[in-house]
matplotlib code that plots the C-alpha trace (Angstrom):
import matplotlib.pyplot as plt

x = [0.0, 1.4, 2.2, 0.7, 4.1, 3.9, 0.4, 1.7, 4.5, 2.0, -0.1, 2.9, 2.3, -1.2, -4.7, -6.3, -9.9, -10.2, -13.4, -15.0, -14.1, -10.4, -10.6, -12.9, -10.2, -7.7, -9.9, -11.0, -7.5, -8.9, -6.2, -6.5, -6.1, -4.5, -0.9, -1.7, -4.0, -1.4, 1.3, -1.1, -2.0, 1.6, 2.3, -0.6, 0.7, 4.1, 2.3, 3.8, 0.2, -2.4, -5.3, -8.8, -11.9, -15.3, -17.6, -19.6, -16.7, -16.4, -20.1, -20.2, -17.3, -19.0, -22.2, -21.0, -19.3, -22.4, -24.7, -22.5, -22.4, -18.6, -17.7, -14.0, -14.0, -16.0, -13.4, -10.5, -12.1, -12.8, -9.2, -7.9, -9.6, -8.7, -5.0, -3.2, -1.6, -2.9, -6.1, -8.1, -11.7, -13.9, -17.1, -20.1, -21.3, -24.9, -26.3, -24.0, -26.7, -28.9, -25.9, -25.0, -28.6, -28.3, -25.0, -26.6, -29.5, -27.4, -25.0, -27.2, -25.4, -26.5, -26.7, -24.0, -21.6, -22.4, -21.7, -18.2, -17.6, -18.8, -16.5, -13.5, -14.2, -14.9, -11.5, -9.7, -8.5, -6.2, -7.0, -9.8, -8.8, -11.5, -12.5, -15.8, -15.6, -18.3, -15.9, -13.8, -10.9, -11.4, -9.4, -10.5, -9.4, -7.7, -9.4, -7.1, -8.9, -7.2, -8.8, -6.6, -3.5, -4.7, -6.2, -9.8, -12.0, -15.2, -17.0, -18.7, -17.9, -20.6, -24.3, -24.1, -21.7, -23.6, -25.0, -24.0, -20.6, -20.4, -18.1, -16.1, -15.6, -17.4]
y = [0.0, 3.4, 5.9, 9.3, 10.8, 8.9, 10.2, 13.8, 13.2, 12.1, 15.3, 17.7, 20.2, 18.9, 20.4, 18.8, 19.4, 19.5, 18.1, 19.8, 17.1, 17.5, 21.2, 20.5, 18.1, 20.9, 23.6, 21.2, 19.9, 16.4, 14.3, 11.3, 13.4, 16.7, 15.8, 14.4, 17.3, 19.8, 18.3, 18.5, 22.1, 23.1, 21.8, 23.9, 27.0, 26.5, 26.0, 22.5, 21.3, 23.5, 23.3, 23.9, 24.4, 25.9, 28.4, 25.4, 24.2, 27.6, 27.7, 24.2, 25.0, 28.2, 26.5, 25.3, 28.5, 30.5, 28.0, 28.4, 32.2, 32.0, 35.1, 34.7, 31.3, 32.8, 35.5, 33.0, 30.8, 33.7, 34.9, 31.4, 31.3, 34.9, 34.2, 35.3, 32.6, 29.7, 27.9, 28.6, 29.1, 28.4, 30.4, 28.7, 30.1, 30.4, 27.0, 25.2, 23.9, 22.6, 20.9, 19.4, 18.1, 16.4, 14.8, 13.7, 12.2, 10.4, 9.0, 8.3, 10.9, 13.3, 16.8, 18.1, 15.4, 16.1, 19.8, 19.0, 16.6, 19.1, 21.8, 19.4, 18.4, 22.0, 23.1, 20.2, 18.7, 15.7, 14.5, 14.7, 14.4, 13.3, 11.0, 10.2, 6.5, 7.1, 8.7, 6.3, 6.9, 6.7, 7.7, 11.3, 11.9, 10.0, 10.0, 10.1, 8.6, 10.1, 7.4, 4.8, 6.3, 6.0, 2.5, 3.9, 1.6, 3.5, 4.7, 8.1, 10.4, 13.0, 12.8, 14.9, 12.3, 9.1, 7.4, 5.4, 5.1, 7.8, 7.5, 10.7, 10.4, 13.1]
z = [0.0, -0.9, 1.8, 2.2, 1.3, -2.0, -2.7, -2.0, -4.5, -7.1, -6.5, -6.9, -9.6, -10.1, -9.5, -6.4, -5.4, -1.6, -0.2, 2.8, 5.3, 4.7, 5.7, 8.6, 10.0, 9.7, 11.4, 14.1, 14.6, 14.3, 16.0, 13.7, 10.5, 11.4, 10.6, 7.2, 6.3, 7.5, 5.3, 2.3, 3.0, 3.5, 0.0, -1.2, 0.6, -1.1, -4.5, -4.9, -5.1, -6.7, -4.2, -5.5, -3.3, -4.0, -2.6, -1.5, 0.6, 2.3, 3.0, 4.4, 6.8, 8.0, 9.0, 12.4, 13.5, 12.5, 14.3, 17.4, 16.9, 17.0, 15.0, 15.8, 14.0, 11.1, 10.7, 10.9, 8.3, 5.9, 6.4, 5.7, 2.3, 1.4, 1.6, -1.6, -3.7, -1.5, -2.6, -5.7, -4.5, -7.5, -8.0, -9.4, -12.7, -13.8, -14.6, -12.2, -9.9, -12.7, -14.3, -10.9, -10.6, -13.9, -12.8, -9.5, -11.3, -13.9, -11.4, -8.4, -6.3, -3.6, -5.0, -2.7, -3.8, -7.5, -6.9, -5.5, -8.4, -10.9, -9.5, -9.6, -13.2, -14.3, -12.8, -14.5, -11.3, -11.5, -8.0, -5.5, -1.8, 0.6, 3.4, 1.6, 0.6, -1.9, -4.4, -6.5, -8.9, -12.6, -15.7, -15.3, -11.8, -9.0, -5.6, -2.6, 0.4, 3.4, 5.7, 3.9, 5.5, 9.1, 8.9, 8.9, 6.8, 7.4, 4.3, 4.1, 7.0, 7.1, 6.7, 3.5, 2.0, 2.4, -0.7, -3.7, -5.3, -7.9, -10.8, -11.5, -15.2, -17.0]

ax = plt.figure().add_subplot(projection="3d")
ax.plot(x, y, z, "-o")
ax.set_aspect("equal")
plt.show()
């Protein structure tokens, strides 16, 4: 089985879509994943990996701090994503939601997963890093399952990520 360091080497100089759960592990300093996620984000910060997120990722991460009325956390998260030359945060163009709905319907996916997939494909990402076991690698994009590097064999991690096994070929 390849190591996380080998996966990071494969991602160097490539566009990598970052699923929400990866960034939640970082912000929450999730003990099991924090070291791996930090290594990955350091490579994004040094531009060795071209990290791509979406407005959807930012919004999903902001839900909990808003729910808890933690405005300091909201400000920190917004500052994190506003850093110059760090992550590309993709905006969603007109028609994005409808196209994502088609993708979800055709592939038996939850809409939120289809929106992440659509963003990754639209941004020509080579990799998709996630903890969500419902995403599988194809010829179009390699999925890096972070859980594989800590011996976690559980599937989908969050309620929004449960469902069928979507293919990520366009």
